[in-house]
N, C-alpha and C positions, 0 to 999 in steps of 0.2 A: 292227359287231358287235355284234346280242342282249345284253340284260342275262344271258341263262340261258347265254351262250358264252365268259363272261370270268369271270374269278378274281374274287369279291368278296371283298373286305375286311374283317375284323368286328373290333371294338373291344370285347371281354366287360369289362361289370361286376357283381359282383355283390355286392349290397351287401346280404343275409343271409337264404340260403334253405339248404333242406336239398340243395342242390347233385342234386335231380331234375332241376329245365330245365339245369341248366348241363353235366349228360352228355348232354343231346338237345341241346342249341347244342351242344358239339364233336364230336358226330355227325356234323355237315355239315363235316369235314373231309373225308372220302369222297366227298361231294359237288365239291368241287373249292376250297372255301370253303377264306380262312386268316385268322388271327389277326395283327391287327397293332397296334402302338401307336397309341393315340385320336388324332395329326393325321391318318394317314394313310388313315382308316379310310372306305369306302363306309359304311357302317351302325354307329351304336353299337346292342350290344343290349345291355337290363338285364333281370337276372333278382334276386326275392328283394324282400321288404320293408328298407322304412329306417327305421332305428334312431337315436338321437339321436350313436352313433359316429359309423353310417357315411353319414350326410347330410353335414358337409363331406367326407368323403373323393370323394362324388356329386358336392357342388358345385363342389369342385376339378376332378374329371376333365373335368364336364361345361365348364364353362367355359373348356377348354382348346379343344376339339372345336365350336365353332360352328358352326351352318349342316350339320352333318351329321344326316340320319335318324336319330330316337333309337327302337327297336322294344323292347317292353313286352314279357317273356315270361313266362308260366304266373301263376296266380291270387294268389301273393303280389303278385307286381311292380305288379297292375293292379288288386288290392283288398285285399290286405294280410290279408283274410280269414280265412287258417290263424290268422293270430297277433296278431288285432286287439285282444284282450285285453290284450295285453303292452305294448301302447304305441306300438304301430310304424305306418307308414302307407304308404299304396301310392305307387311312383314321382311319379306325375302331379300328386303334392301337392307337388312340387318342380322339376319341370319340365315343358316341356311332351313329350308321345309324340306321335308322328308314326301307328304303327301298336300296335293290341295283340293278342298270342297268345297267347287263354283255353286252359286248362287246366293239371290237374295230375300231370304234366310233361304241355307239350304232344307232339305226336310233333314228330319234325322235319319229317318233308313239311308240317305245320300253320307250322312258323317258320320252314322257305325259301318257304312262299309269303308269309309275310308281308312279309319281306325283300323280295322281288323284288318285291310289290303296293308295298313306298314307294322304291322305286329308279326304277319305270317312270314315264317323262315322261310 
């Protein structure tokens, strides 16, 4: 069974976004994706930029989910550009990122393509 033919399990983490990317990520349920607890996920999807309050939460959640590919979704997660003057940081300053999906917000198909690319052997 190919990647596109099976249910892909996502663990979604929002570390501080406007929820635009989250809405697009959750629309993937229409494509057969399901959202699960961190330890059973195929992919971790992170939206938003990291601040002093969300950093410990991100670190704790990612510590439990080692070896699961991480996809950063949206401008905030990738560069924190929208809020960079507020002392927030992009996600890759705190963990490795396997795939970047650009946009504000990116379209669901772009998110799906990024997830599929990171899962291909």
